[in-house]
N, C-alpha and C positions, 0 to 999 in steps of 0.2 A: 504494500499499499504506499501511496505517496504521502509523506509528511505534510502536514498543513503549512509548514514554513516554506515549502516549495511553491505554494500558490499564492503567497503574500510577499511583498517587497521586504527586503532585510529591515527597513526602518519602521515597518508597521510595528505598532505596539504589541500586538499579538505575537509576531514572529520573536520580538525581543523577549517577551515573557516566556515563550516556550523555550528559548535558548538560555534562559535564566541569565541574562546580561546583568552585570553588576550595576550598571548605571541606572537601571529602572527597578531594581529589586525592592527599593524602599517604597515604591508606589503602592505595593500590595502587602497584605498581612501575612503572606507566606505563599507557598507553591503547592498547587494541587497534586503534585507527584512526590510530595515529601510526607512520610509517615508521621514525622515529628510535628509538622505543621498541622495535620489533621488531629492529632491527639491533643495539640494546643487549643485549637478552636473548639473541639468537642468538650473539653474540660471547661472552658469559659461558658459554654452554653448550658452546663449543669446548673448554672445559677440563674437560669431564666425565671423571672418572677412568677411564683405560683399563682397569684391573683390574676396576672396577665394570661397565663396558660389556661386557667379555668374559664375566663371569659372568651378566649380564643376558641377553646374547645366547644363552648356552647354555640358560638356563632358558626363554627365549622360544621357541627352537627346539623344545624338548622339549614346550611347550604348544601350539604353533601349526603345526608343519611338516606338508606334505602336504595342507593344506586347498585350496589353489588355487596356480596358477602365480604370480599376483599376490602372494599371501601369502608364498610362498617367496622371491620376489624382494625383498619389503620385509624379510624376515628377514635376507637377505644385506646389504642396505643398513644395517640396524640395527648391524652389526658395525664400520661405518666411522665414523671420528672426526668426520666432517662431518654426521653424521645426528642430527636432533633429532625430538622427537614432539610432536603435538597430542593431548592426552589428554582423554577424557571418561569417565564412568562411571555406574553405577546399581546398584541392588540387582537380584538374580536374580529379578524378578517372574515369576509364573507365565505361561508361554506367550509370554514376551517382554515382558511388563509392559504398561503403558498406552502410548498413541501417542507420547508425548513421548520414551520411551526410544529408540524407533526414530529419531525425528526428531533427537534430540540426537546420536545416533551418526552419522547422515548429516551433521550439522553439522561434526563433527570431520573427517570424510572430506573434505568440501567445503573446509574451511579448510586442510587438508594440501595439497590440490590447487592451491588459489589461491596459497599461499605458496610452493610449488615453483615456480610461474611468475614470481613476483616476486623470489625469490632463488635463482637456478638453481645456485648454487655449494653450496647446502645441500640436504640430503635431508630431507623432511618425511614423518613416517609417522603415520597415525591409529592410536591405541591406545585400547581400551576396558578401563578398570579395573573388573573385575568385583567388586562390593562384596558378598562373602560372608563377611566377618569379622563383621558385626554380627548381632544376635540378634532383630531386630524381624520377627518372623514375620508379624504381621498386616498389615505393609506390603506384603509380597509375595503373600500367600495369597488372592488376590481375582481374579475375572473379571467384566467388565462390558462389555455391548454396548447399542446403543440399543434402546429399547422392550422390553427384557427385565429381569427381576429380577437384582439383583446377586448373584453367587454367591460365598460365603466358605467356605474350608476351615478348619475349626477347628484351633487349635494344641493338640496333646497336652500335658496338664498336666505330664507327666513330662519334657517337652523345653524347659521355660522356661529362658531364658538360654543355650540351646545355639546356638552359631554356626550360620548358614545352611549353611556348608561342611560341618558335622558332621551335618547332618540328612539321613536317609534317607527315600525315599518309601515310605509305608506301603501295605499292601494296600487299605485303605479309600479310597485316592486314586482307584482305578479307577472308583468310583461317582461321585465328584466329576467326573472326567473325562467320563463318560458324560453327566452334566448339561450340561457345557459343550458337548459335541458336539450335543446335542439343541437347544440355543439356536442354534448357528452357522447361518447362512443356507444353503439349499440351492443349490449352484452346481456347475459342472463341476469346480471346484478343490477341493471339499470332501473328497472321498474320498482324494486324495493327501495333503492336509494332516492329515487324521484319522490316517492310517497313520504319518506322521512324528511326531505327537503321542504315539501310543501306544508307538512305539519309543523315543522320548526320555524318557518319563515311566514308566519300568519300576519296579515296586516293588523296593526294595532299592538302586536307584541314588540319586544325590544330586539335590536340587533344583539345585545348582550346575551339575552336569554335564548336566542336561536343558536348562537355559537355554543353556549353551554350545553344545550340539549344534544348537539352533535358530538361535542367533545366527551361528554360524559358517557355516551353510548360506545364510542370507539375506544375508550381507555378504562372501561369499567373493570375489566379483568385484571387490571394492574394495580388497582387500589389507589389511583391518582386522586388526590384531594384538590378541588378547584376553589380558589378564594376569590370572591368578588370584593374588591377593596372599597367599592362605593357604599358598602353597608355601613350605616352610621355606628353600629356597635363595634366594628373594626376600627373605625376612625377614633372612637372614644378611647381606645387603648393607646393611641398615639398623641392625645391631647397635650401631655408634658412636652412632648418633642415640638409640636406646633407652637406651643406657648413660648418655649425657649427661642424658637426661630422669630417670633413676633417681638420679643422683648430685647434680644441680644443680636439677632441676625447671625448667629454662630455659623450656621452651614455656609451661607454665602461667603462670609469673611474667611472661613477656612479654606474653601475651594479656591478663592482668589489667591491666597498665600501659596497654596500648593500649585496653582496654575503658573504663577510667576516663576517658581522654582523650576517647573518643567520647561517653560519657555527659555529661561536662562540656560538651560542645558540642551536646547534645541530639540525637546521632546514635543512632537505634535499634540495639540489639545483640540477638544471638541465643545466643552462647556463654557458658557459665558454666564456666570452667576448674576442674579439680580440682587437688589438691596434686600428684598424680602422674597424668599423662595416659596411662596404659597399662592394659591388662588382662592378666591371666594366664588361660591356658586350662587347665582342670582337668576331665578327663573330658568333653570336648565343651563344657562350660560356660564362659562368658566372665565372669569375675569381676573387678571393679575393685580396684585397689591404693590403699590410703590410707596416707598418711605419718602415723604416730602418735608419732614422735620423730625426732630428727635422723638417725638411722640405722636406723629400725625401720619395717617396712612390714607392714600388715594386709591380708589378703585379704577383700574385702567379703563379708558374709553368712556368714562362718566365724569360727572361733576361731583360725585359722592365722596365724602371723606370722613374718616372716623379717628378716634384716638385709639391707641394699642389697647387699652383697657376695654373700650367698646367691642373691638373685634374678638378679644379673648372671651368676653362675656357672651358674645353672639355664638361663637363655636362651641362653648361649653353647653349652651342651651340647645344648640342644634349642631352636633359634630359633623352631620352630613354636608354642612355648608362650607367646609373647608376642604381644599384638594391640594396635594402636593405638586410641585413642578419637577423637572428632570433631576434637579439637585436633591431635593428632599424625598423623592419617591423612594430610592434605595433605602434611606434611613427609615422611612415609615415602614417599608417591607420588613426590615430586620429589627424593628421595634416591636412589632406585633407577632413576628414569628421566631422560633428558636433556630434560625438558619445557620447551618454550618458550611454549606457550599451553594453557589449560584451558578447556573448554566448561562454563559454569555456568548453572544455573537461577536464577530470581529470588531464591528463598530462599537458595541457596547464596552469592549475591552478597553478602548481608548478612553471613553469618559469615566469609566470606573477607576482609572488610573488617577483621576483628579479628586478622588473622594476619601482617601484614607485619613486625611487630617481631620475632615468633617466627622467622620465616624469616631475618631478619638476625642474631639472636642465635645461632641454630643454624648459621650459615654455609651456608644452603641457598638456591639460587637460586630466587626466586619467579617463576612464569610470569606472562605477561599474562592477564588474566582476560577471557573472550570471552562475551558473552550467547548462550545457546543459541538455535537456531532455534525460534521459537514460532509455532503456527498452528492452524488447524482445517481438517479435511477435509470439504468440502461435496459431498455426493453429488447426482446429478441431481434426484432428486425433492425433495430439501431446497432446492436452488436455486430450483426452481419455486415452492415455498411462500414462500421469501424474497421473490421477486418479486411474488407475490400480495399480500402484507402490506406491501410497500415497506420491507422491513428488510434490514440488513446483518447478518452474523454478530457483528460487534463491538458493534452496538447492543443485540442480544440479550443478549450476554455482560456487557455493562456494566449491564444493567438486568433482572435475572432476573424482575421482576414485570411485564414489558412485556405479557404476555398479558391480564391484568386490565384494564389501561387500554385495550388494543386492542378487547377485548370491548365495553367501554362505548362506545367510539367507533362500533363497528359497530351496536350496538343503539339508539344514541341516548338511552339511559336509564342514568343513574348512580344506582343504587339507594342507594348508601351516602350520596351527597350528598342525595338527596331525604329520605332517613330522618333525616339530621341536621337538615335544615331544619324538618321536621315536629316532631322531637323539641324542638327549640328553641322553636317556636311553642306546643307544648303546655305545656312547663315555664313559659313566660312567662304563658300563659292561666291556668294553675292558680295560679301564684305571685301574679298580680294579684288573684285572688279571695280569697286566704288571710286578709288583714286584715279583709275583710267578715265572713267566716265566724267568725274569732276574736272579733269584736266582738259577734256574736249569741250564740255558744256556744263557748267556748274548748276544751270537751271534745270538739268535733268536728274538732280539728286533725289528730290522728292518722288519723281516718277519711278526711279529705280527702287527706292525704299518700299513704295507701295506694291511694286510687283514682287518684291521679296516676301512681303506680308501675306499677299494673295497666294503665292506659291506654297508657302509653308502652311497656310490655312487649308488649301486644297489637299495637301499631303496629309494633314491631320484628319481631315474628314474621311480620306481614303482608308487610313489605319483604324478609324472608328468603325467603319464597315467591316474591315478585316476582323477586328475583335468581335464583332457580332457573328461573323461567319465562324470564328473559332468556337464561340459559345454555342452556336447552333449545332455544330458537329459534335459538341460534347453535351447536348441537351439533356440526355438521360443521366450522365454523370453529374451535371450541374444540379438537376433536380434532386438527385441523391444527397448531394452536399448540403443543399438548402434544407433537406429534411433533417439531416444531422444537426445543422445549426438550430432548427426549430425546436428540436427535442432537447438538446444539451445547452444551447445558448439563445433562447428565444429573445428577439429584439435586443441582442448584445448583452443580455443579463444571465447570470447563472440560472440554470434550471431550478435549483433549490429556492431561489429568491423570487421566482416568478410563476412557475407552473403550479396550479392548485393541486393539493393532495387529493381533492375530490375526483379529479380526473382518473387517477390511479385506483382509487377505491371503487370507481364504477367499472373500470376496466378489469381489475383483478379480484374484487369482491372484498367482503369484510375482513377476511383472513390475511389480506395483504398487509395490515398493520402488525399482525404476529409475524408474518414473514420478515418485515422490515426490521422489527425488534430483534429477531434471531440473528441479524447481520450487524447490528449496532454494537460497537465496542466503546470502551472508555479511553482508547488510545487516541492521541492527537494526530490522527491521520485523515487523509481524505478517502472517504468510503465509496466503492463502487457497488451500489446495490444492484441486484438482479433478481428477477422473479424465480421462485422455486415452486410456485403454484400455477396450475393451468390457467391460461387466459381464455375465457369462454366468450370471445368476441369473434367478429367476422374474420375468418382465416385468410381470406383473400387480402384483407388490409395487412395482415402480418407478413405477407409474402412480398410486399412492395419492396 
């Protein structure tokens, strides 16, 4: 398997973390491959407040009970003082979101399973943090599958800045769902999945509940607990953290100090902290708080202002009215959960590198950062094409323009190169004659230059036609290359970041997740997933 470091530039923080470079080791509380660091963070979590655990358990029972025997068992374990969690999370993407959301979730489950074997005196439970507090609708409102047009559901103008948790599915969503269903492959599994989609995405229900319904069904056998942080009782557990941010702005100040240190060392940063790293929820909208004086806060985009004491009073009366931003969200998570490990994507690794001082200053235990499982699902027909062209998925993903070079190799003609050669020859030929022409009649210089331009343009047009002829002669090969791109790099993006997991579930059935789980490892490598279960779809399609 290919190490993850081979797919990211050496300067990327994930690569530097995996290589355990001394220059960045202080950005994180330890390393996920160190037994000593695991023992340290587990020990720290043994002091997780019992009253917080009790309230957390009550809320999680309300959110998760009755899903499966394994889930109920994990809920019982959560009440015990020797239970810790491995947490991951993502936005409530339409129909489960892109492939990496499913794989990231399986990564958390796999890590909880492995750590349970390594540390039998401690219970490890996988938890999915459902990120429905943000308002980035465009990030979730998309469906994509290979060789089909990307479908995007437009955001209603009236719902700008609305939290995802506050958004209801409109009647117009039914038409969008019909478009998705039309695109889905025809298989023996499609009818059952379509029924589940229609039941989950009912007009009037929320996008969050629709995502939850699907996810709980897919991961029920693994005992995954899903936490919806918009629950006021969950937020109540973090009121001391939110109060501290309002009164002292510790999180933002700490991130600013650590960010400066990183910039001074030429380490790339992502987060730009605000003066107050919290939002207030007003009529479903998520509006930032701005510090305008020592004790005065303004609600962004409005003329409303409050004293710090007034805001603290408001959130104590109604914990659901406060929401963390990107700086305080991790702190919120690890205040309410006894987290020992967090599964992060490559981008998340960068901004988590800015948070260690904030964890220390707010007296929150920072979990070990674990790179999420990353990979590509290679279907049988795609595998045959890879073999035909002698390519690996990684080669195609690292070189999006591979098909152009491959076509030139197949045809034996590099039209671009030939044109450049002739263009240079013509330019030289015409330039060599210009002194002679000027010596005879200088007024003819412009005429000669115009003739030069027209000639080169005619040659360029000819070679453009030649390039089309080359491509036409390789039409079948070109189509196959485009099919490879559409599967592995749709629209220039890695498959895991774009293709919906729903596509594979419909094509391979509900056992596809079990198949995927059997191939997930906790090693920091790029996984090549392949189906080991039969595909009950149109066989003619597979032979393309």
